[in-house]
C-alpha positions in Angstrom: -100.0 -81.6 -16.5 -102.8 -81.7 -13.9 -100.4 -83.3 -11.5 -97.9 -80.4 -11.8 -100.6 -77.7 -11.2 -101.8 -79.6 -8.1 -98.4 -79.7 -6.6 -97.9 -75.9 -7.1 -101.2 -75.1 -5.5 -100.4 -77.2 -2.5 -97.0 -75.4 -2.1 -98.7 -71.9 -2.2 -101.2 -73.0 0.4 -98.5 -74.3 2.7 -96.6 -71.0 2.5 -99.6 -68.9 3.3 -100.5 -71.1 6.2 -96.9 -70.8 7.6 -97.0 -67.0 7.3 -100.3 -66.8 9.2 -98.8 -68.8 12.0 -96.0 -66.0 12.6 -96.6 -63.6 15.7 -97.8 -60.1 14.8 -96.3 -56.9 16.3 -97.6 -53.3 16.6 -94.4 -51.6 15.3 -90.8 -50.7 16.7 -90.5 -49.6 20.4 -89.1 -46.1 21.3 -85.5 -46.4 22.4 -83.6 -43.9 24.6 -81.4 -41.6 22.5 -78.7 -41.2 25.2 -77.8 -42.2 28.8 -77.3 -39.0 30.8 -76.5 -37.6 34.2 -78.7 -34.8 35.5 -78.3 -32.1 38.1 -80.3 -29.3 39.6 -79.1 -25.6 39.5 -77.0 -24.6 42.5 -76.9 -21.2 44.3 -73.4 -20.0 44.8 -71.6 -16.9 46.0 -69.7 -15.7 42.9 -67.2 -12.9 42.8 -68.3 -9.9 40.7 -65.6 -8.4 38.6 -65.1 -6.0 35.7 -62.6 -7.1 33.0 -60.7 -4.3 31.4 -57.7 -3.5 29.1 -55.3 -0.7 29.4 -51.6 0.4 29.6 -49.0 0.5 32.3 -47.6 3.9 33.0 -45.4 5.7 35.4 -47.2 6.7 38.6 -45.5 10.1 38.4 -42.7 11.0 36.0 -40.4 13.9 37.1 -38.6 16.1 34.6 -35.1 16.9 35.8 -33.9 20.1 34.0 -30.9 22.4 34.2 -31.2 25.4 36.6 -27.9 27.0 35.5 -27.7 29.0 32.3 -25.0 28.7 29.6 -22.9 26.0 31.3 -21.3 23.0 29.7 -22.0 19.4 30.9 -18.7 17.9 32.1 -20.0 14.6 33.5 -23.1 12.3 33.3 -23.3 9.7 36.0 -26.4 7.8 35.3 -28.1 6.1 32.3 -31.6 4.9 31.4 -32.8 2.2 33.8 -30.5 3.2 36.7 -32.0 3.4 40.1 -31.1 6.6 42.0 -31.6 7.9 45.5 -33.1 11.2 46.5 -30.4 13.9 46.4 -27.9 11.8 44.4 -25.7 13.7 41.9 -26.6 12.5 38.4 -24.8 15.1 36.3 -22.1 17.8 36.7 -21.8 21.1 34.9 -18.7 23.2 34.4 -18.0 25.3 37.5 -14.8 27.2 36.9 -16.4 30.6 36.1 -18.8 30.3 39.0 -16.0 29.5 41.4 -14.2 32.6 40.4 -17.3 34.7 40.7 -17.9 33.2 44.2 -14.3 34.2 45.2 -14.9 37.7 43.9 -18.1 38.0 45.9 -16.4 36.7 49.0 -13.7 39.4 48.6 -16.3 42.1 48.2 -18.0 40.9 51.3 -14.7 41.1 53.3 -14.0 44.6 52.0 -17.5 45.7 52.9 -17.2 44.2 56.3 -13.9 46.1 56.9 -15.5 49.3 55.8 -18.5 48.7 58.1 -16.2 48.1 61.1 -14.4 51.4 60.3 -17.7 53.2 59.9 -18.9 51.8 63.2 -15.8 53.0 65.0 -16.2 56.5 63.5 -19.8 56.6 64.7 -18.8 55.6 68.2 -16.1 58.3 68.2 -18.5 61.0 66.9 -21.0 60.2 69.6 -18.3 60.6 72.3 -17.1 63.9 70.8 -20.7 65.2 70.4 -21.3 64.6 74.1 -18.2 66.7 74.8 -19.4 69.5 72.5 -16.8 69.0 69.8 -19.3 67.6 67.2 -22.4 69.3 66.0 -25.6 67.4 65.5 -25.2 67.8 61.7 -21.8 66.1 61.8 -23.1 63.3 64.0 -26.0 62.7 61.5 -23.5 62.4 58.6 -21.5 59.9 60.6 -24.5 57.8 61.4 -25.6 57.8 57.8 -22.2 56.6 56.7 -22.3 53.8 59.2 -25.8 52.7 58.0 -24.6 52.7 54.4 -21.6 50.6 55.3 -23.8 48.0 57.1 -26.1 47.9 54.0 -23.1 47.2 51.8 -22.2 44.3 54.0 -25.7 42.8 53.6 -25.6 43.4 49.9 -22.2 41.7 49.6 -23.4 38.8 51.8 -26.4 38.3 49.5 -24.1 38.3 46.5 -22.1 35.5 48.1 -25.3 33.5 48.8 -26.3 34.0 45.2 -23.0 32.7 43.8 -23.1 29.8 46.2 -26.6 28.8 44.9 -25.4 29.1 41.3 -22.4 27.0 42.1 -24.6 24.3 43.7 -26.6 24.2 40.5 -23.7 22.8 38.7 -24.4 19.5 40.4 -27.7 18.2 39.0 -29.4 16.1 41.8 -32.3 13.7 41.7 -35.4 15.2 43.3 -36.6 11.8 44.5 -35.7 8.1 44.6 -36.7 6.2 41.5 -35.7 4.9 38.0 -34.2 7.0 35.2 -36.6 6.6 32.3 -35.0 9.0 29.8 -31.6 10.7 29.4 -31.1 13.7 27.1 -27.9 15.0 28.8 -24.7 14.5 26.8 -21.1 15.4 27.9 -19.9 18.6 26.2 -23.3 20.1 25.4 -24.0 23.6 26.7 -27.4 23.9 28.4 -29.6 26.8 29.3 -31.9 27.1 32.3 -34.9 24.9 31.8 -33.3 22.4 29.4 -34.6 18.9 30.1 -31.7 16.5 31.0 -33.5 13.4 32.5 -36.9 11.9 33.2 -37.4 10.0 36.4 -40.1 7.5 37.4 -40.7 8.5 41.0 -40.1 5.7 43.5 -40.1 3.3 40.6 -43.9 3.0 40.9 -46.1 2.0 38.0 -49.9 2.3 37.7 -52.4 0.6 35.4 -54.7 2.9 33.5 -57.7 0.7 32.7 -60.3 1.6 30.2 -63.8 0.7 31.4 -67.2 1.3 29.8 -69.5 4.0 31.0 -71.9 1.4 32.3 -69.3 0.0 34.7 -68.1 3.3 36.2 -70.7 3.4 39.0 -69.8 -0.2 40.1 -66.1 0.5 40.7 -65.2 1.9 44.1 -61.9 3.4 45.3 -59.8 0.8 47.1 -61.2 -2.1 45.2 -58.6 -4.9 44.7 -57.3 -5.5 41.2 -55.3 -8.2 39.5 -53.3 -7.2 36.4 -51.5 -9.4 33.9 -48.9 -7.5 31.8 -48.0 -8.4 28.3 -44.8 -10.0 29.6 -47.0 -12.5 31.6 -46.1 -11.0 35.0 -49.1 -10.9 37.3 -49.4 -7.8 39.5 -51.7 -6.9 42.4 -53.1 -3.5 42.9 -56.0 -1.4 44.1 -58.1 1.4 42.6 -56.7 4.8 43.4 -59.1 7.0 41.4 -61.9 6.8 38.8 -61.6 9.5 36.1 -64.2 12.2 36.5 -65.0 12.3 32.8 -65.6 9.9 29.9 -63.8 10.1 26.6 -66.3 11.5 24.1 -64.8 9.5 21.3 -64.5 6.0 22.8 -67.2 6.5 25.5 -64.8 4.8 28.0 -63.4 6.1 31.2 -60.0 5.6 32.8 -59.6 3.9 36.1 -56.2 4.5 37.8 -54.9 1.5 39.7 -51.8 1.6 42.0 -49.7 -1.5 41.5 -48.4 -3.0 44.7 -45.2 -5.0 45.3 -42.3 -5.6 42.8 -43.1 -4.9 39.2 -40.9 -7.8 37.9 -40.8 -7.8 34.1 -43.6 -5.3 33.7 -42.6 -2.0 32.1 -44.2 1.4 31.6 -45.9 1.5 28.2 -46.8 -2.2 28.2 -50.3 -3.4 27.3 -52.0 -5.1 30.2 -55.4 -6.7 31.0 -56.9 -7.2 34.4 -59.9 -7.7 36.5 -61.3 -5.3 39.1 -63.0 -7.1 42.0 -66.4 -5.8 43.0 -67.4 -8.2 45.8 -69.7 -11.2 45.8 -73.3 -12.0 45.0 -75.7 -15.0 44.9 -76.1 -16.7 41.5 -77.9 -19.7 40.1 -75.3 -21.9 38.4 -75.1 -25.1 36.3 -72.1 -27.2 35.2 -70.4 -25.5 32.3 -70.7 -28.7 30.3 -74.5 -28.4 30.5 -74.6 -25.3 28.3 -74.8 -25.9 24.5 -74.1 -23.2 22.0 -76.2 -23.2 18.9 -76.7 -20.5 16.3 -75.1 -17.9 18.7 -77.4 -18.7 21.6 -77.0 -20.7 24.8 -79.3 -23.7 25.6 -79.6 -26.3 28.3 -81.6 -29.5 28.1 -84.0 -30.3 30.9 -85.5 -33.7 31.6 -89.2 -34.1 32.3 -91.1 -36.8 34.2 -91.5 -38.9 31.0 -87.7 -38.8 30.5 -88.1 -36.6 27.4 -85.8 -33.6 27.1 -86.8 -30.0 26.5 -84.4 -27.5 24.8 -84.4 -24.4 27.0 -82.8 -21.1 25.9 -80.9 -19.4 28.7 -78.8 -16.3 29.3 -75.5 -17.0 30.9 -73.3 -14.8 33.1 -70.2 -15.2 35.2 -68.0 -18.3 35.2 -66.9 -19.7 38.6 -64.5 -22.7 38.2 -66.5 -25.3 36.3 -69.9 -23.8 36.9 -71.6 -21.1 34.8 -74.1 -18.6 36.0 -77.6 -18.7 34.5 -79.3 -15.3 34.5 -82.7 -16.1 32.9 -84.6 -19.0 31.3 -84.2 -21.7 33.8 -86.2 -22.7 36.9 -84.4 -23.6 40.1 -86.0 -27.0 40.4 -85.3 -28.2 36.9 -83.3 -31.3 36.1 -80.5 -30.3 33.7 -78.6 -32.7 31.5 -75.0 -32.3 32.7 -73.2 -33.4 29.5 -73.9 -34.7 26.1 -76.5 -32.0 25.2 -74.8 -31.5 21.9 -76.1 -34.9 20.8 -79.7 -34.3 21.8 -82.7 -32.7 20.1 -86.0 -31.4 21.3 -88.2 -34.2 22.5 -85.6 -37.0 22.6 -86.0 -39.7 25.2 -83.1 -40.3 27.6 -82.2 -42.8 30.2 -81.2 -41.1 33.5 -78.6 -43.2 35.3 -77.4 -40.8 38.0 -78.7 -37.5 39.5 -75.6 -35.5 40.5 -76.0 -33.9 43.9 -75.8 -30.1 44.1 -74.0 -30.0 47.4 -70.3 -29.8 48.1 -69.7 -27.3 45.3 -66.8 -25.0 46.0 -67.5 -21.3 46.5 -65.5 -18.8 44.6 -63.8 -16.3 47.0 
């Protein structure tokens, strides 16, 4: 029994001696959380622009109405979407009655003209006889009055002919300008009165974009500013600001900006929804790579690296986007070293290994 106890004590002593001979350490070493690239903020010239939504509309829409009264439409020569020229006949009204009235007026004019010639001859004869003493002054006055009345009847008959000619010309409905027919209400066989709308015409086929902008942006937009508009059909249009509305809608607190669209309209149509950007020029901005900005809890952050290779989470306010770089408005110093990518995997105070500092030069400038 004593022998077994002795062997056990010797084994315990040997184990303790071996444990004491192991090297001692002070704890685990701090390891880098991530290997990152860093870059300093860069100053760029970035285009200023206002984004807006709105509708495409006709630049000017002309209403083409009947000028004649109580006439029947006998022919309609155009339909919706047709392009017409200035002065082109687009509808014809019944003209039989007016032709007869014009012929009657011309006959009355001929009769009045013949009477006027006879009255003038009588006047010339009366003047000759009065000089010879065969006509009294009273008789001569009567002859002169009859001559004047005859000449007046000629003028009246001539005016009646002109009136009937105008009324006859109104049986041909003509386009007041070149453009595109946007609506057609005229139908063959219907009787129209003066002022009845027959067609609507988009003058010169031109469209405009009526953009809705906030009251805060009104003062920044200048007449003549270039605009790029994308219609709902996907067609991209170029334009320029023609006018900024002088008032703001009291309900929406937005104002309209009228933009003339230049060049062919392609698949764009009046009434379409469109979005666009109004160019305001360029300004200097401090930018960082877009990948450096991390969104957390609805706020934007970047991670900066200090001298001890520890990162600091910095809250920033972002602005315009230029290519792959994002403007930083506040919260960041110009000499900071910003983690270019991988910030989503970092936390405040993490240690990182910097393997490459990306140069800030050779960054394209947005025109």
